[in-house]
N, CA, C and O atoms as a Maestro MAE file, in Angstrom:
{
 s_m_m2io_version
 :::
 2.0.0
}

f_m_ct {
 s_m_title
 :::
 protein
 m_atom[276] {
  # First column is atom index #
  i_m_mmod_type
  r_m_x_coord
  r_m_y_coord
  r_m_z_coord
  i_m_residue_number
  s_m_chain_name
  s_m_pdb_residue_name
  s_m_pdb_atom_name
  i_m_atomic_number
  :::
  1 25 -13.795 6.847 11.674 1 A "UNK " " N  " 7
  2 3 -14.673 6.102 10.825 1 A "UNK " " CA " 6
  3 2 -15.876 5.642 11.643 1 A "UNK " " C  " 6
  4 15 -15.723 5.120 12.747 1 A "UNK " " O  " 8
  5 25 -17.043 5.835 11.104 2 A "UNK " " N  " 7
  6 3 -18.263 5.391 11.760 2 A "UNK " " CA " 6
  7 2 -18.969 4.435 10.818 2 A "UNK " " C  " 6
  8 15 -19.146 4.731 9.636 2 A "UNK " " O  " 8
  9 25 -19.366 3.299 11.339 3 A "UNK " " N  " 7
  10 3 -20.051 2.296 10.526 3 A "UNK " " CA " 6
  11 2 -21.215 1.758 11.330 3 A "UNK " " C  " 6
  12 15 -21.055 1.337 12.475 3 A "UNK " " O  " 8
  13 25 -22.382 1.776 10.724 4 A "UNK " " N  " 7
  14 3 -23.567 1.305 11.424 4 A "UNK " " CA " 6
  15 2 -24.337 0.356 10.515 4 A "UNK " " C  " 6
  16 15 -24.794 0.760 9.446 4 A "UNK " " O  " 8
  17 25 -24.487 -0.897 10.926 5 A "UNK " " N  " 7
  18 3 -25.248 -1.831 10.089 5 A "UNK " " CA " 6
  19 2 -26.742 -1.546 10.179 5 A "UNK " " C  " 6
  20 15 -27.208 -0.878 11.102 5 A "UNK " " O  " 8
  21 25 -27.465 -2.053 9.226 6 A "UNK " " N  " 7
  22 3 -28.921 -1.923 9.249 6 A "UNK " " CA " 6
  23 2 -29.499 -2.847 10.310 6 A "UNK " " C  " 6
  24 15 -29.063 -3.989 10.460 6 A "UNK " " O  " 8
  25 25 -30.461 -2.356 11.025 7 A "UNK " " N  " 7
  26 3 -31.123 -3.188 12.035 7 A "UNK " " CA " 6
  27 2 -32.033 -4.191 11.347 7 A "UNK " " C  " 6
  28 15 -32.649 -3.875 10.329 7 A "UNK " " O  " 8
  29 25 -32.121 -5.383 11.887 8 A "UNK " " N  " 7
  30 3 -33.009 -6.406 11.357 8 A "UNK " " CA " 6
  31 2 -34.415 -6.090 11.853 8 A "UNK " " C  " 6
  32 15 -34.641 -6.056 13.062 8 A "UNK " " O  " 8
  33 25 -35.365 -5.859 10.950 9 A "UNK " " N  " 7
  34 3 -36.706 -5.434 11.366 9 A "UNK " " CA " 6
  35 2 -37.537 -6.534 12.037 9 A "UNK " " C  " 6
  36 15 -38.541 -6.241 12.686 9 A "UNK " " O  " 8
  37 25 -37.125 -7.785 11.885 10 A "UNK " " N  " 7
  38 3 -37.899 -8.875 12.497 10 A "UNK " " CA " 6
  39 2 -37.727 -8.853 14.016 10 A "UNK " " C  " 6
  40 15 -36.640 -8.539 14.503 10 A "UNK " " O  " 8
  41 25 -38.761 -9.175 14.763 11 A "UNK " " N  " 7
  42 3 -38.657 -9.164 16.229 11 A "UNK " " CA " 6
  43 2 -37.587 -10.121 16.753 11 A "UNK " " C  " 6
  44 15 -36.962 -9.854 17.779 11 A "UNK " " O  " 8
  45 25 -37.379 -11.221 16.057 12 A "UNK " " N  " 7
  46 3 -36.373 -12.187 16.501 12 A "UNK " " CA " 6
  47 2 -35.075 -12.049 15.705 12 A "UNK " " C  " 6
  48 15 -34.245 -12.958 15.709 12 A "UNK " " O  " 8
  49 25 -34.900 -10.921 15.026 13 A "UNK " " N  " 7
  50 3 -33.750 -10.706 14.152 13 A "UNK " " CA " 6
  51 2 -32.456 -10.479 14.900 13 A "UNK " " C  " 6
  52 15 -32.439 -10.290 16.116 13 A "UNK " " O  " 8
  53 25 -31.373 -10.504 14.145 14 A "UNK " " N  " 7
  54 3 -30.021 -10.347 14.687 14 A "UNK " " CA " 6
  55 2 -29.876 -9.009 15.398 14 A "UNK " " C  " 6
  56 15 -30.342 -7.978 14.915 14 A "UNK " " O  " 8
  57 25 -29.227 -9.047 16.543 15 A "UNK " " N  " 7
  58 3 -28.994 -7.832 17.333 15 A "UNK " " CA " 6
  59 2 -27.529 -7.384 17.269 15 A "UNK " " C  " 6
  60 15 -27.163 -6.354 17.837 15 A "UNK " " O  " 8
  61 25 -26.711 -8.152 16.585 16 A "UNK " " N  " 7
  62 3 -25.296 -7.816 16.492 16 A "UNK " " CA " 6
  63 2 -24.846 -7.900 15.038 16 A "UNK " " C  " 6
  64 15 -25.641 -8.224 14.156 16 A "UNK " " O  " 8
  65 25 -23.579 -7.610 14.792 17 A "UNK " " N  " 7
  66 3 -23.023 -7.658 13.444 17 A "UNK " " CA " 6
  67 2 -23.018 -9.087 12.911 17 A "UNK " " C  " 6
  68 15 -22.714 -10.025 13.648 17 A "UNK " " O  " 8
  69 25 -23.351 -9.252 11.646 18 A "UNK " " N  " 7
  70 3 -23.125 -10.506 10.932 18 A "UNK " " CA " 6
  71 2 -21.719 -10.424 10.337 18 A "UNK " " C  " 6
  72 15 -21.134 -9.342 10.293 18 A "UNK " " O  " 8
  73 25 -21.171 -11.547 9.880 19 A "UNK " " N  " 7
  74 3 -19.812 -11.519 9.342 19 A "UNK " " CA " 6
  75 2 -19.719 -10.585 8.139 19 A "UNK " " C  " 6
  76 15 -18.678 -9.964 7.922 19 A "UNK " " O  " 8
  77 25 -20.790 -10.477 7.355 20 A "UNK " " N  " 7
  78 3 -20.761 -9.601 6.179 20 A "UNK " " CA " 6
  79 2 -20.628 -8.125 6.584 20 A "UNK " " C  " 6
  80 15 -20.025 -7.340 5.851 20 A "UNK " " O  " 8
  81 25 -21.179 -7.743 7.732 21 A "UNK " " N  " 7
  82 3 -21.013 -6.370 8.210 21 A "UNK " " CA " 6
  83 2 -19.550 -6.096 8.557 21 A "UNK " " C  " 6
  84 15 -19.021 -5.028 8.252 21 A "UNK " " O  " 8
  85 25 -18.901 -7.075 9.200 22 A "UNK " " N  " 7
  86 3 -17.469 -6.922 9.487 22 A "UNK " " CA " 6
  87 2 -16.676 -6.808 8.190 22 A "UNK " " C  " 6
  88 15 -15.771 -5.981 8.079 22 A "UNK " " O  " 8
  89 25 -17.021 -7.645 7.209 23 A "UNK " " N  " 7
  90 3 -16.350 -7.594 5.906 23 A "UNK " " CA " 6
  91 2 -16.469 -6.198 5.300 23 A "UNK " " C  " 6
  92 15 -15.480 -5.629 4.840 23 A "UNK " " O  " 8
  93 25 -17.673 -5.656 5.301 24 A "UNK " " N  " 7
  94 3 -17.898 -4.338 4.715 24 A "UNK " " CA " 6
  95 2 -17.175 -3.239 5.495 24 A "UNK " " C  " 6
  96 15 -16.665 -2.289 4.901 24 A "UNK " " O  " 8
  97 25 -17.131 -3.367 6.807 25 A "UNK " " N  " 7
  98 3 -16.410 -2.399 7.639 25 A "UNK " " CA " 6
  99 2 -14.917 -2.434 7.341 25 A "UNK " " C  " 6
  100 15 -14.283 -1.386 7.220 25 A "UNK " " O  " 8
  101 25 -14.357 -3.625 7.223 26 A "UNK " " N  " 7
  102 3 -12.930 -3.766 6.919 26 A "UNK " " CA " 6
  103 2 -12.621 -3.196 5.534 26 A "UNK " " C  " 6
  104 15 -11.623 -2.497 5.356 26 A "UNK " " O  " 8
  105 25 -13.471 -3.493 4.562 27 A "UNK " " N  " 7
  106 3 -13.264 -2.975 3.206 27 A "UNK " " CA " 6
  107 2 -13.321 -1.448 3.197 27 A "UNK " " C  " 6
  108 15 -12.503 -0.805 2.538 27 A "UNK " " O  " 8
  109 25 -14.271 -0.864 3.918 28 A "UNK " " N  " 7
  110 3 -14.380 0.600 3.986 28 A "UNK " " CA " 6
  111 2 -13.154 1.212 4.657 28 A "UNK " " C  " 6
  112 15 -12.654 2.244 4.211 28 A "UNK " " O  " 8
  113 25 -12.671 0.588 5.717 29 A "UNK " " N  " 7
  114 3 -11.474 1.090 6.393 29 A "UNK " " CA " 6
  115 2 -10.268 1.028 5.467 29 A "UNK " " C  " 6
  116 15 -9.452 1.949 5.442 29 A "UNK " " O  " 8
  117 25 -10.156 -0.043 4.714 30 A "UNK " " N  " 7
  118 3 -9.036 -0.177 3.782 30 A "UNK " " CA " 6
  119 2 -9.094 0.902 2.701 30 A "UNK " " C  " 6
  120 15 -8.068 1.483 2.347 30 A "UNK " " O  " 8
  121 25 -10.270 1.166 2.187 31 A "UNK " " N  " 7
  122 3 -10.416 2.229 1.179 31 A "UNK " " CA " 6
  123 2 -10.035 3.587 1.768 31 A "UNK " " C  " 6
  124 15 -9.332 4.367 1.125 31 A "UNK " " O  " 8
  125 25 -10.496 3.869 2.986 32 A "UNK " " N  " 7
  126 3 -10.234 5.177 3.593 32 A "UNK " " CA " 6
  127 2 -8.776 5.345 3.993 32 A "UNK " " C  " 6
  128 15 -8.196 6.415 3.811 32 A "UNK " " O  " 8
  129 25 -8.183 4.284 4.540 33 A "UNK " " N  " 7
  130 3 -6.813 4.380 5.036 33 A "UNK " " CA " 6
  131 2 -5.778 4.158 3.946 33 A "UNK " " C  " 6
  132 15 -4.669 4.688 4.018 33 A "UNK " " O  " 8
  133 25 -6.139 3.376 2.937 34 A "UNK " " N  " 7
  134 3 -5.235 3.156 1.818 34 A "UNK " " CA " 6
  135 2 -3.999 2.341 2.138 34 A "UNK " " C  " 6
  136 15 -2.985 2.461 1.451 34 A "UNK " " O  " 8
  137 25 -4.064 1.524 3.158 35 A "UNK " " N  " 7
  138 3 -2.904 0.716 3.522 35 A "UNK " " CA " 6
  139 2 -3.312 -0.574 4.188 35 A "UNK " " C  " 6
  140 15 -4.501 -0.867 4.313 35 A "UNK " " O  " 8
  141 25 -2.331 -1.348 4.617 36 A "UNK " " N  " 7
  142 3 -2.634 -2.626 5.258 36 A "UNK " " CA " 6
  143 2 -3.347 -2.428 6.594 36 A "UNK " " C  " 6
  144 15 -3.208 -1.397 7.251 36 A "UNK " " O  " 8
  145 25 -4.102 -3.435 6.965 37 A "UNK " " N  " 7
  146 3 -4.862 -3.393 8.219 37 A "UNK " " CA " 6
  147 2 -4.493 -4.610 9.051 37 A "UNK " " C  " 6
  148 15 -4.393 -5.722 8.534 37 A "UNK " " O  " 8
  149 25 -4.293 -4.389 10.345 38 A "UNK " " N  " 7
  150 3 -4.031 -5.467 11.294 38 A "UNK " " CA " 6
  151 2 -5.143 -5.423 12.335 38 A "UNK " " C  " 6
  152 15 -5.389 -4.386 12.951 38 A "UNK " " O  " 8
  153 25 -5.811 -6.559 12.527 39 A "UNK " " N  " 7
  154 3 -6.897 -6.663 13.499 39 A "UNK " " CA " 6
  155 2 -6.535 -7.669 14.568 39 A "UNK " " C  " 6
  156 15 -5.879 -8.674 14.294 39 A "UNK " " O  " 8
  157 25 -6.964 -7.397 15.788 40 A "UNK " " N  " 7
  158 3 -6.851 -8.348 16.893 40 A "UNK " " CA " 6
  159 2 -8.267 -8.707 17.281 40 A "UNK " " C  " 6
  160 15 -9.041 -7.862 17.731 40 A "UNK " " O  " 8
  161 25 -8.598 -9.989 17.097 41 A "UNK " " N  " 7
  162 3 -9.967 -10.440 17.297 41 A "UNK " " CA " 6
  163 2 -10.067 -11.496 18.370 41 A "UNK " " C  " 6
  164 15 -9.139 -12.268 18.611 41 A "UNK " " O  " 8
  165 25 -11.216 -11.505 19.005 42 A "UNK " " N  " 7
  166 3 -11.554 -12.615 19.894 42 A "UNK " " CA " 6
  167 2 -12.135 -13.733 19.027 42 A "UNK " " C  " 6
  168 15 -12.049 -13.674 17.800 42 A "UNK " " O  " 8
  169 25 -12.713 -14.730 19.645 43 A "UNK " " N  " 7
  170 3 -13.217 -15.880 18.903 43 A "UNK " " CA " 6
  171 2 -14.737 -15.886 18.781 43 A "UNK " " C  " 6
  172 15 -15.356 -16.949 18.826 43 A "UNK " " O  " 8
  173 25 -15.337 -14.720 18.629 44 A "UNK " " N  " 7
  174 3 -16.781 -14.649 18.445 44 A "UNK " " CA " 6
  175 2 -17.135 -15.353 17.128 44 A "UNK " " C  " 6
  176 15 -16.351 -15.329 16.179 44 A "UNK " " O  " 8
  177 25 -18.299 -15.969 17.076 45 A "UNK " " N  " 7
  178 3 -18.655 -16.802 15.924 45 A "UNK " " CA " 6
  179 2 -18.626 -16.059 14.590 45 A "UNK " " C  " 6
  180 15 -18.293 -16.663 13.570 45 A "UNK " " O  " 8
  181 25 -18.960 -14.786 14.563 46 A "UNK " " N  " 7
  182 3 -18.930 -14.049 13.296 46 A "UNK " " CA " 6
  183 2 -17.503 -13.834 12.791 46 A "UNK " " C  " 6
  184 15 -17.290 -13.726 11.584 46 A "UNK " " O  " 8
  185 25 -16.533 -13.772 13.689 47 A "UNK " " N  " 7
  186 3 -15.136 -13.648 13.280 47 A "UNK " " CA " 6
  187 2 -14.620 -14.960 12.712 47 A "UNK " " C  " 6
  188 15 -13.674 -14.964 11.924 47 A "UNK " " O  " 8
  189 25 -15.227 -16.070 13.100 48 A "UNK " " N  " 7
  190 3 -14.768 -17.394 12.675 48 A "UNK " " CA " 6
  191 2 -15.588 -17.978 11.528 48 A "UNK " " C  " 6
  192 15 -15.312 -19.092 11.085 48 A "UNK " " O  " 8
  193 25 -16.577 -17.257 11.045 49 A "UNK " " N  " 7
  194 3 -17.467 -17.765 9.995 49 A "UNK " " CA " 6
  195 2 -16.678 -18.103 8.724 49 A "UNK " " C  " 6
  196 15 -15.655 -17.486 8.427 49 A "UNK " " O  " 8
  197 25 -17.176 -19.091 7.991 50 A "UNK " " N  " 7
  198 3 -16.503 -19.542 6.767 50 A "UNK " " CA " 6
  199 2 -16.336 -18.402 5.761 50 A "UNK " " C  " 6
  200 15 -15.277 -18.270 5.148 50 A "UNK " " O  " 8
  201 25 -17.358 -17.592 5.591 51 A "UNK " " N  " 7
  202 3 -17.264 -16.469 4.665 51 A "UNK " " CA " 6
  203 2 -16.190 -15.479 5.072 51 A "UNK " " C  " 6
  204 15 -15.477 -14.953 4.218 51 A "UNK " " O  " 8
  205 25 -16.066 -15.220 6.358 52 A "UNK " " N  " 7
  206 3 -15.040 -14.297 6.850 52 A "UNK " " CA " 6
  207 2 -13.649 -14.901 6.670 52 A "UNK " " C  " 6
  208 15 -12.714 -14.194 6.294 52 A "UNK " " O  " 8
  209 25 -13.505 -16.192 6.932 53 A "UNK " " N  " 7
  210 3 -12.205 -16.843 6.735 53 A "UNK " " CA " 6
  211 2 -11.773 -16.753 5.267 53 A "UNK " " C  " 6
  212 15 -10.605 -16.488 4.981 53 A "UNK " " O  " 8
  213 25 -12.707 -16.971 4.340 54 A "UNK " " N  " 7
  214 3 -12.381 -16.856 2.911 54 A "UNK " " CA " 6
  215 2 -11.984 -15.420 2.561 54 A "UNK " " C  " 6
  216 15 -11.013 -15.198 1.837 54 A "UNK " " O  " 8
  217 25 -12.734 -14.459 3.075 55 A "UNK " " N  " 7
  218 3 -12.447 -13.050 2.794 55 A "UNK " " CA " 6
  219 2 -11.038 -12.683 3.262 55 A "UNK " " C  " 6
  220 15 -10.280 -12.054 2.523 55 A "UNK " " O  " 8
  221 25 -10.692 -13.072 4.473 56 A "UNK " " N  " 7
  222 3 -9.375 -12.758 5.029 56 A "UNK " " CA " 6
  223 2 -8.274 -13.433 4.218 56 A "UNK " " C  " 6
  224 15 -7.243 -12.821 3.941 56 A "UNK " " O  " 8
  225 25 -8.487 -14.692 3.837 57 A "UNK " " N  " 7
  226 3 -7.469 -15.440 3.100 57 A "UNK " " CA " 6
  227 2 -7.189 -14.839 1.729 57 A "UNK " " C  " 6
  228 15 -6.086 -14.997 1.206 57 A "UNK " " O  " 8
  229 25 -8.147 -14.164 1.145 58 A "UNK " " N  " 7
  230 3 -7.999 -13.600 -0.196 58 A "UNK " " CA " 6
  231 2 -7.381 -12.201 -0.206 58 A "UNK " " C  " 6
  232 15 -7.182 -11.629 -1.278 58 A "UNK " " O  " 8
  233 25 -7.078 -11.648 0.951 59 A "UNK " " N  " 7
  234 3 -6.544 -10.283 1.013 59 A "UNK " " CA " 6
  235 2 -5.187 -10.259 1.698 59 A "UNK " " C  " 6
  236 15 -5.071 -10.541 2.890 59 A "UNK " " O  " 8
  237 25 -4.163 -9.919 0.922 60 A "UNK " " N  " 7
  238 3 -2.815 -9.881 1.484 60 A "UNK " " CA " 6
  239 2 -2.576 -8.638 2.337 60 A "UNK " " C  " 6
  240 15 -1.601 -8.591 3.087 60 A "UNK " " O  " 8
  241 25 -3.433 -7.642 2.240 61 A "UNK " " N  " 7
  242 3 -3.285 -6.410 3.022 61 A "UNK " " CA " 6
  243 2 -3.945 -6.518 4.400 61 A "UNK " " C  " 6
  244 15 -3.899 -5.574 5.188 61 A "UNK " " O  " 8
  245 25 -4.555 -7.666 4.686 62 A "UNK " " N  " 7
  246 3 -5.290 -7.854 5.935 62 A "UNK " " CA " 6
  247 2 -4.633 -8.941 6.782 62 A "UNK " " C  " 6
  248 15 -4.481 -10.080 6.341 62 A "UNK " " O  " 8
  249 25 -4.249 -8.576 7.997 63 A "UNK " " N  " 7
  250 3 -3.649 -9.525 8.937 63 A "UNK " " CA " 6
  251 2 -4.528 -9.608 10.167 63 A "UNK " " C  " 6
  252 15 -4.927 -8.587 10.728 63 A "UNK " " O  " 8
  253 25 -4.828 -10.830 10.586 64 A "UNK " " N  " 7
  254 3 -5.678 -11.057 11.751 64 A "UNK " " CA " 6
  255 2 -4.867 -11.798 12.808 64 A "UNK " " C  " 6
  256 15 -4.244 -12.818 12.515 64 A "UNK " " O  " 8
  257 25 -4.876 -11.292 14.018 65 A "UNK " " N  " 7
  258 3 -4.329 -11.998 15.177 65 A "UNK " " CA " 6
  259 2 -5.521 -12.355 16.058 65 A "UNK " " C  " 6
  260 15 -6.332 -11.497 16.407 65 A "UNK " " O  " 8
  261 25 -5.612 -13.618 16.406 66 A "UNK " " N  " 7
  262 3 -6.731 -14.092 17.239 66 A "UNK " " CA " 6
  263 2 -6.280 -14.239 18.688 66 A "UNK " " C  " 6
  264 15 -5.223 -14.799 18.978 66 A "UNK " " O  " 8
  265 25 -7.099 -13.731 19.572 67 A "UNK " " N  " 7
  266 3 -6.836 -13.900 21.000 67 A "UNK " " CA " 6
  267 2 -7.140 -15.338 21.382 67 A "UNK " " C  " 6
  268 15 -8.002 -15.962 20.763 67 A "UNK " " O  " 8
  269 25 -6.457 -15.885 22.383 68 A "UNK " " N  " 7
  270 3 -6.782 -17.232 22.828 68 A "UNK " " CA " 6
  271 2 -8.162 -17.271 23.473 68 A "UNK " " C  " 6
  272 15 -8.675 -16.258 23.949 68 A "UNK " " O  " 8
  273 25 -8.740 -18.448 23.477 69 A "UNK " " N  " 7
  274 3 -10.090 -18.623 24.081 69 A "UNK " " CA " 6
  275 2 -10.100 -18.248 25.542 69 A "UNK " " C  " 6
  276 15 -11.140 -18.334 26.195 69 A "UNK " " O  " 8
  :::
 }
 m_bond[275] {
  # First column is bond index #
  i_m_from
  i_m_to
  i_m_order
  :::
  1 1 2 1
  2 2 3 1
  3 3 4 2
  4 3 5 1
  5 5 6 1
  6 6 7 1
  7 7 8 2
  8 7 9 1
  9 9 10 1
  10 10 11 1
  11 11 12 2
  12 11 13 1
  13 13 14 1
  14 14 15 1
  15 15 16 2
  16 15 17 1
  17 17 18 1
  18 18 19 1
  19 19 20 2
  20 19 21 1
  21 21 22 1
  22 22 23 1
  23 23 24 2
  24 23 25 1
  25 25 26 1
  26 26 27 1
  27 27 28 2
  28 27 29 1
  29 29 30 1
  30 30 31 1
  31 31 32 2
  32 31 33 1
  33 33 34 1
  34 34 35 1
  35 35 36 2
  36 35 37 1
  37 37 38 1
  38 38 39 1
  39 39 40 2
  40 39 41 1
  41 41 42 1
  42 42 43 1
  43 43 44 2
  44 43 45 1
  45 45 46 1
  46 46 47 1
  47 47 48 2
  48 47 49 1
  49 49 50 1
  50 50 51 1
  51 51 52 2
  52 51 53 1
  53 53 54 1
  54 54 55 1
  55 55 56 2
  56 55 57 1
  57 57 58 1
  58 58 59 1
  59 59 60 2
  60 59 61 1
  61 61 62 1
  62 62 63 1
  63 63 64 2
  64 63 65 1
  65 65 66 1
  66 66 67 1
  67 67 68 2
  68 67 69 1
  69 69 70 1
  70 70 71 1
  71 71 72 2
  72 71 73 1
  73 73 74 1
  74 74 75 1
  75 75 76 2
  76 75 77 1
  77 77 78 1
  78 78 79 1
  79 79 80 2
  80 79 81 1
  81 81 82 1
  82 82 83 1
  83 83 84 2
  84 83 85 1
  85 85 86 1
  86 86 87 1
  87 87 88 2
  88 87 89 1
  89 89 90 1
  90 90 91 1
  91 91 92 2
  92 91 93 1
  93 93 94 1
  94 94 95 1
  95 95 96 2
  96 95 97 1
  97 97 98 1
  98 98 99 1
  99 99 100 2
  100 99 101 1
  101 101 102 1
  102 102 103 1
  103 103 104 2
  104 103 105 1
  105 105 106 1
  106 106 107 1
  107 107 108 2
  108 107 109 1
  109 109 110 1
  110 110 111 1
  111 111 112 2
  112 111 113 1
  113 113 114 1
  114 114 115 1
  115 115 116 2
  116 115 117 1
  117 117 118 1
  118 118 119 1
  119 119 120 2
  120 119 121 1
  121 121 122 1
  122 122 123 1
  123 123 124 2
  124 123 125 1
  125 125 126 1
  126 126 127 1
  127 127 128 2
  128 127 129 1
  129 129 130 1
  130 130 131 1
  131 131 132 2
  132 131 133 1
  133 133 134 1
  134 134 135 1
  135 135 136 2
  136 135 137 1
  137 137 138 1
  138 138 139 1
  139 139 140 2
  140 139 141 1
  141 141 142 1
  142 142 143 1
  143 143 144 2
  144 143 145 1
  145 145 146 1
  146 146 147 1
  147 147 148 2
  148 147 149 1
  149 149 150 1
  150 150 151 1
  151 151 152 2
  152 151 153 1
  153 153 154 1
  154 154 155 1
  155 155 156 2
  156 155 157 1
  157 157 158 1
  158 158 159 1
  159 159 160 2
  160 159 161 1
  161 161 162 1
  162 162 163 1
  163 163 164 2
  164 163 165 1
  165 165 166 1
  166 166 167 1
  167 167 168 2
  168 167 169 1
  169 169 170 1
  170 170 171 1
  171 171 172 2
  172 171 173 1
  173 173 174 1
  174 174 175 1
  175 175 176 2
  176 175 177 1
  177 177 178 1
  178 178 179 1
  179 179 180 2
  180 179 181 1
  181 181 182 1
  182 182 183 1
  183 183 184 2
  184 183 185 1
  185 185 186 1
  186 186 187 1
  187 187 188 2
  188 187 189 1
  189 189 190 1
  190 190 191 1
  191 191 192 2
  192 191 193 1
  193 193 194 1
  194 194 195 1
  195 195 196 2
  196 195 197 1
  197 197 198 1
  198 198 199 1
  199 199 200 2
  200 199 201 1
  201 201 202 1
  202 202 203 1
  203 203 204 2
  204 203 205 1
  205 205 206 1
  206 206 207 1
  207 207 208 2
  208 207 209 1
  209 209 210 1
  210 210 211 1
  211 211 212 2
  212 211 213 1
  213 213 214 1
  214 214 215 1
  215 215 216 2
  216 215 217 1
  217 217 218 1
  218 218 219 1
  219 219 220 2
  220 219 221 1
  221 221 222 1
  222 222 223 1
  223 223 224 2
  224 223 225 1
  225 225 226 1
  226 226 227 1
  227 227 228 2
  228 227 229 1
  229 229 230 1
  230 230 231 1
  231 231 232 2
  232 231 233 1
  233 233 234 1
  234 234 235 1
  235 235 236 2
  236 235 237 1
  237 237 238 1
  238 238 239 1
  239 239 240 2
  240 239 241 1
  241 241 242 1
  242 242 243 1
  243 243 244 2
  244 243 245 1
  245 245 246 1
  246 246 247 1
  247 247 248 2
  248 247 249 1
  249 249 250 1
  250 250 251 1
  251 251 252 2
  252 251 253 1
  253 253 254 1
  254 254 255 1
  255 255 256 2
  256 255 257 1
  257 257 258 1
  258 258 259 1
  259 259 260 2
  260 259 261 1
  261 261 262 1
  262 262 263 1
  263 263 264 2
  264 263 265 1
  265 265 266 1
  266 266 267 1
  267 267 268 2
  268 267 269 1
  269 269 270 1
  270 270 271 1
  271 271 272 2
  272 271 273 1
  273 273 274 1
  274 274 275 1
  275 275 276 2
  :::
 }
}
């Protein structure tokens, strides 16, 4: 699976994934694989964002294990 987010055209724009890009990547992987997904994540701010926490909580097919700080 290859996933590439759109680059932010502003000179001071984001250079990394936003939480919504991770959400879309996870959703695409789930569609392609057709089964549950288990992720092991560090504590980067996009993984901890409120929107991402809500997304994860609403999906029973998605399990997240967080690495310690």
